[in-house]
C-alpha positions in Angstrom: 22.9 -12.5 13.1 19.6 -11.4 11.6 18.4 -9.3 8.7 15.9 -6.5 9.4 13.6 -5.4 6.6 10.2 -4.0 5.5 7.8 -6.9 5.0 5.7 -7.1 1.9 3.4 -9.5 0.0 6.4 -11.6 -1.0 6.7 -12.6 2.7 3.0 -13.6 3.0 3.6 -17.3 3.6 6.2 -16.6 6.2 4.0 -14.1 8.0 1.1 -16.6 7.9 3.4 -19.4 9.3 4.4 -17.2 12.2 0.8 -16.2 12.9 -0.3 -19.9 12.9 2.6 -20.9 15.2 1.5 -18.2 17.6 -2.1 -19.5 17.4 -1.0 -23.0 18.1 0.8 -21.9 21.3 -2.3 -20.0 22.3 -0.5 -16.6 22.3 -2.9 -13.9 23.3 -2.4 -11.3 20.6 -3.9 -9.9 17.5 -1.7 -12.0 15.1 -3.5 -15.1 16.2 -6.7 -13.8 14.6 -5.4 -14.4 11.1 -7.1 -17.6 9.8 -5.8 -17.5 6.2 -3.1 -16.1 4.0 -5.7 -14.1 2.1 -6.6 -12.2 5.3 -3.0 -10.9 5.4 -3.7 -9.1 2.1 -5.6 -6.5 4.1 -2.4 -5.7 5.9 -0.3 -5.5 2.7 -2.9 -3.4 0.9 -3.4 -0.9 3.7 -1.4 2.4 3.5 -1.9 2.7 7.3 -0.1 -0.6 8.1 3.7 -0.8 8.3 5.2 -4.3 8.7 8.8 -4.9 9.6 10.5 -8.3 10.0 13.6 -10.1 11.3 14.9 -13.0 9.3 17.4 -15.5 10.5 20.4 -16.6 8.4 18.2 -19.1 6.6 15.8 -16.4 5.6 13.1 -17.6 8.0 10.9 -14.9 9.5 11.6 -15.0 13.2 10.0 -11.7 14.3 7.3 -9.4 13.1 6.4 -5.8 14.0 3.1 -4.4 12.9 2.5 -0.6 13.2 -1.0 0.6 12.5 -1.1 4.3 11.7 -4.0 6.4 12.8 -6.3 8.1 10.3 -7.1 11.8 9.8 -6.1 13.9 12.8 -4.5 10.8 14.4 -2.1 10.1 11.5 0.8 11.3 13.7 0.6 8.1 15.7 0.9 4.3 15.4 -0.2 1.4 17.5 2.4 -1.4 17.7 2.1 -5.2 18.0 5.1 -7.5 17.8 5.8 -11.2 18.0 8.9 -13.4 18.0 9.1 -17.1 16.9 9.3 -19.2 20.2 12.8 -20.6 19.3 14.2 -17.1 19.1 12.8 -15.5 22.2 15.2 -14.0 24.8 17.7 -13.2 22.0 16.9 -9.5 21.7 14.9 -10.0 18.5 11.9 -8.0 19.6 14.1 -5.2 20.9 16.3 -5.0 17.8 13.3 -5.2 15.5 11.3 -2.6 17.4 14.3 -0.2 17.3 14.5 -0.7 13.6 10.8 -0.2 13.1 10.7 3.0 15.2 13.5 4.5 13.1 11.7 3.7 9.9 8.4 5.1 11.3 10.1 8.3 12.3 11.3 8.6 8.7 7.6 8.3 7.7 6.7 11.3 9.9 5.3 9.3 12.8 5.6 11.3 16.1 4.4 8.8 18.7 4.1 5.1 19.1 1.8 3.3 21.5 1.2 -0.2 22.6 -0.8 -2.2 25.1 0.7 -5.1 27.0 -0.9 -7.5 29.4 0.3 -7.0 32.9 1.5 -10.6 33.2 3.8 -10.3 30.1 7.0 -9.3 32.0 9.2 -10.1 29.0 7.4 -7.6 26.7 7.2 -5.0 29.5 11.0 -5.3 30.0 11.6 -5.0 26.3 9.4 -2.0 25.7 10.7 -0.2 28.8 14.3 -0.8 27.7 13.5 1.1 24.5 12.4 4.1 26.4 8.6 3.6 26.3 6.7 5.2 29.3 3.7 3.7 30.9 0.9 6.2 30.7 -2.0 4.2 32.1 -3.7 0.9 32.5 -7.0 -0.7 31.6 -7.8 -2.0 35.1 -9.3 -5.5 35.2 -9.3 -5.6 31.4 -10.2 -9.3 31.3 -10.5 -12.4 33.3 -7.6 -14.8 32.8 -8.4 -18.4 34.0 -4.7 -19.3 33.7 -3.8 -16.5 36.1 -6.9 -17.2 38.3 -8.0 -13.6 38.2 -8.3 -10.4 36.3 -5.4 -8.9 34.4 -4.7 -5.3 33.4 -3.7 -4.0 30.0 -0.8 -1.6 30.4 -0.6 1.4 28.1 2.8 2.6 26.9 4.0 5.3 24.6 7.2 6.7 23.1 7.8 10.0 21.4 9.8 9.5 18.2 
């Protein structure tokens, strides 16, 4: 069982811990760029950033969904990034949290959500496709991945809300 909620400044330490854990495991995503709790204040202070979380029964943040709203004539859309604590992966946390976030974003007037996923990330691809996202393109040979021994693509997905 988990609790889903909007994340705010009171969760700053928990968000930072999750970002640091992702950094330690060399996760390749934007959350690993956070080097201090103070950097998170930009997220909490921005009206264009929506944060949603999943807490376990002990109140620990086990999943985070960040939705960044476009500005001006792009304010109808968000870009999504999500992460799950390693201990809680393969337990539908990302799917449940993303469903919750999409519902809340629709209530905010968002019409479309987009995300980019590395082509090797089959778990995230399966999750996003199970939520009805449609692949609309790819950034071919996006970057060289020494672990994969070649170039990887960035897959572009969207969902109308």
